[in-house]
C-alpha positions in Angstrom: 0.0 0.0 0.0 3.0 2.3 0.5 3.7 2.0 -3.2 0.2 3.1 -4.1 0.5 6.2 -2.0 3.8 7.0 -3.7 2.3 6.7 -7.1 -0.7 8.9 -6.1 1.7 11.5 -4.6 3.8 11.5 -7.8 0.7 11.9 -9.9 -0.4 15.0 -7.9 3.1 16.5 -8.2 3.0 15.8 -12.0 -0.4 17.4 -12.3 0.8 20.5 -10.4 3.8 20.8 -12.8 1.6 20.4 -15.8 -0.8 23.1 -14.5 2.2 25.4 -14.1 2.3 25.2 -17.9 -1.0 27.1 -18.0 0.5 30.0 -16.0 3.5 30.2 -18.2 1.3 30.1 -21.3 -0.3 33.4 -20.2 3.1 35.1 -20.1 3.9 33.7 -23.6 0.7 35.0 -25.0 1.2 38.4 -23.5 4.7 38.6 -25.1 3.2 37.5 -28.5 0.6 40.2 -28.4 3.0 42.9 -27.2 5.5 42.1 -30.0 2.7 42.1 -32.6 1.4 45.5 -31.4 5.0 46.9 -31.5 5.5 45.5 -35.0 2.2 47.0 -36.2 3.2 50.4 -34.7 6.5 50.3 -36.6 5.0 49.1 -39.9 1.3 49.9 -40.2 1.2 48.7 -43.8 2.0 45.2 -42.7 -0.7 45.1 -40.1 -2.8 42.4 -41.8 0.1 40.0 -42.1 1.3 40.6 -38.6 -2.2 40.2 -37.2 -2.7 36.9 -38.9 0.7 35.6 -37.8 -0.1 36.8 -34.3 -3.3 34.8 -34.2 -1.5 31.6 -35.3 1.0 32.1 -32.6 -1.6 32.7 -30.0 -3.5 29.6 -31.0 -0.4 27.5 -30.7 0.4 28.9 -27.3 -3.1 28.3 -26.1 -2.9 24.7 -27.3 0.1 24.2 -25.1 -1.9 25.4 -22.1 -4.8 23.1 -23.0 -2.4 20.1 -23.3 -1.1 20.9 -19.8 -4.6 20.9 -18.4 -5.4 17.6 -20.2 -2.4 15.9 -18.8 -3.3 17.2 -15.3 -6.8 15.8 -15.6 -5.5 12.4 -16.8 -3.0 12.2 -14.0 -5.6 13.0 -11.3 -8.6 11.1 -12.5 -7.6 8.5 -15.1 -4.1 7.6 -14.1 -3.1 4.3 -15.8 -0.2 3.8 -13.3 -2.6 3.2 -10.4 -4.1 0.3 -12.2 -0.7 -1.2 -12.8 0.3 -0.8 -9.2 -3.0 -2.3 -7.9 -2.6 -5.3 -10.2 0.8 -6.1 -8.6 -0.6 -5.8 -5.1 
């Protein structure tokens, strides 16, 4: 039973680390938006191109945050390692 507790504790730590990804994604998205605004201010004629590239970058950054949330949910509620440990006990 001590092994099961260790696996559950490790899963909670892994979930916390993967949720930290969501916090860092916010800073990444802010940097993308700030750089795009600065670029548009420097070259207003390229605003459409910069804006579309910005949206692609924001979508990719948001996907990273969603993957972190998905991994945290899997580790907390559908952890496959717990079934393996329980089968050995």
